[in-house]
Structure formats: C-alpha cells, structure tokens
Residue, then its C-alpha position, 0 to 999 in steps of 0.5 A: x449846766x444853767x445856775x438856777x439860783x443867781x449869786x447873790x440870792x435871798x434865801x428865806x430858810x424856814x426852821x433856820x434855827x433847827x438842826x437842818x436850818x442851821x446847817x443850811x443857812x451856814x451852807x448859804x452864807x459860805x456860797x455868798x448867798x443872803x439867807x432870812x429867817x425868823x424864829x419861832x417866836x417871831x413867827x409861827x409858821x403854822x399861822x398862814x396869814x403871818x407866814x404870807x405877810x412875811x414872805x410878801x414883805x421879804x420877797x426872797x429869791x427861794x424858800x428853803x422849807x426845813x421847818x417841821x415837827x420831827x422825833x423818833x420812834x417813841x415821840x411819833x408812837x406817843x404823839x401822833x397828832x401834832x405829827x401829822x397836823x403841825x407838819x400839814x399846817x406848816x406845809x400848807x402855810x409855807x409853800x402857798x406863801x411862797x407862791x403868792x408872793x411870787x418866790x421863784x424857787x423853793x426846796x421841800x424838805x421830806x424824809x426817807x420815811x416816806x416809802x413803803x415799810x417793805x420797799x426794795x432796796x435800795x429805794x428808788x424815788x419812784x417807789x413812793x405810793x406803792x405799798x403800806x407805810x411804817x406804822x410807827x411813823x405813819x402820820x408824819x409820813x403822810x404829811x410829808x407825802x402830802x407836801x410832795x404832792x402839794x410841790x407837784x400841784x404847784x409845778x402843775x397848775x402854775x409852772x412853779x420851780x418847786x422841787x423836793x429832797x428826801x434825806x435819810x437820817x440826819x445828825x450832826x451838831x446841834x441835833x436833839x438830845x431830849x430821850x423822849x423826843x430824839x432820833x436814834x443816833x443823838x439818843x445813843x450818844x446820851x444813853x451811852x455818855x450817861x451809862x458812861x458817866x454813872x458807872x453802869x455796866x449795862x445799857x439796854x436799848x429798844x428793838x432786836x438791833x437788826x434794823x439797818x439805818x443810813x446816816x448823813x451828816x447835816x453839813x453834807x446835806x445842807x450842801x446838798x440842798x444848794x446843789x439842788x436849789x442851783x441844778x434840779x428842776x423836776x417833780x420828782x422827788x430826790x433822795x439824798x444819802x451817803x448810799x451805805x447803811x449799818x445795823x442799830x447793833x452795829x451803830x450802837x457798838x461804834x457810839x458806845x466806842x467813840x463815847x468810851x463806854x465799856x459796859x455790855x449793850x443789850x436789846x429789849x426785842x419787845x420793843x418795836x423795830x420800826x422799818x427792817x431798812x431804809x437804804x436810798x438809792x442816791x444815783x439822781x443825787x450824785x448825778x448832779x455832781x454831790x457826794x458826801x464827805x463826812x465819814x460816819x465815825x469822824x461825824x459821830x465823834x464831832x457831834x459828841x464833842x459839840x454836844x459835851x462843849x454845850x448842854x452835855x457839860x452839865x451831864 
C-alpha cells in the first residue's frame, strides 16, 4: 500500500495543546515526523487571515485539524452559540488556509455525535444525514457536519487529498476535569475522587444511567490519525472507536471502583440522558490495519493517576 505521508513529514497540528492534539503530536514524533503548532495566545484559529499567514509561512506537508470547542451535555446546553460559531470559524479558517498554502494532506477530526440520534447500531458512516440529531448537542454536531461537507467540497472542486475521521468518546491524560464543561468520563473521575475525599455516602449523577457509550483512549486515536494520514484517501468519513460500549451506570461503577469510592451511586432521571446509544461500526478503520490497544479499565486508571499527579493533587 502506498504511503501517503512520506517520512519525515512536517505536520501542522491545529490544537496541539489539547487532549487530542497533544496525543497526535506525541504520536507523530514517535513515527519520525516533525509536528508544528502554535498556542491559542500565539494564533487564534478563528482568525482566517492570521491562520492563512501562518500556514503560508510554515508550508507543512499535512494538517491535522484537532482544534475545537468541546464539552459535555451541560456545556452544550448552556452555551450553544460558541459551540456552533467557534467551530465553524475554526474549520472555515484552517481548511481554506491549508488549501491556499498548497498543503497536500489534511485530516479533519469530527465526532460520533454527527450521526442521527436513533441511528441503527453499530453506526456505519453511511448513516450521516439520514435522521434528526440529538437536541442537546445539535449546534456542535451541525458544525462538525459542515466541516465534513467542506472537506468533501474541496476534494470535489480542487482534487485535494483531504479526509475526515469521526472518533467516539475520547479520554486520557490531559483531559478536561472541569465539572461545568467536561465530558462524562473525566467528570465521573473527579466526582468520585471528591466524594471519597469528603467522605460522602452518596453521589447523584445526571440521567437514568441507561444510555450506552463507547470510549477510546486518546493515544489509540492518535495512532489511528497517523494511520489515516498514511493510508486513507476517500471522501467517506472514517469512524474511529473500539467497537464495544457499556451503560453509563456500568461506567460509573467501574470508575468508582478504580477511584476507591465506596458510597452509593444514584441517578437523577429528571436530567437529560442524551443519545440512547452511539456504538460505531469501525470496520473501515480496522481494514487499514489499525486496532485499539488500551483496555478501558487500564486507561481509566492511568488517566486518574495522571490527574492526581497534576491538578488533582490539590483536590
């Protein structure tokens, strides 16, 4: 199979300080490539002119668009405007700037939330735009769908070798543990850690606990990104996940065991559940020779340990 990313390649990672971007940067270096990136204070990716100037100056061989405004149900529900506007601006800015600078390869990272709320399980890539979205994250999902269509449009009009990946729920060291804006897994880690610290007898969680979710360690996603840059060139997005899921109730129990919380875990069913299930069909990804290597329990334990060694020390 032809390698579409010659080694060494200079790869601009938009969002290189974030959870995914940092893992992709580490992975690129381990494969002999040269990752590039600027911090948010150095470059606002929503600024199309400044972004175009940076890519014109650096002339990377490839771009990985990992920068995004992200968050859980609470953040999406409370602040829908930045979830659609910031993501649209970032995508329009980076993708158009990459093309203007003559960048040969680009990988746009979307999300499994782009699929219809009640899509057949496991979800195949062809399910995109076949039904209504989950209302709690519709603005974010629509922005990501627009990014997919933008990439497809550049391929169609200019023949660019740009591709899209749709990861499942990602977690790992460096995750966001802020309870107002984090995703479910880091939020559970922090909730149970603080409950253990404070000697609480009960932790009450949002929703019924019945929705099923799939989780992938960020280092496995990073390996998938490099595999896609090297081996994939098609306008169909590619799902990236582990192909297995569990209920939020099962996840909570597992996180509680790892953290060492021994109290009761109850659920407030008056709060939203979100999409009932989001299990991805990952056959297109595994056909490229990639598969995840980090089991969920091991990944949760290492993520908790990393958080404790950093910000969690003061908690």
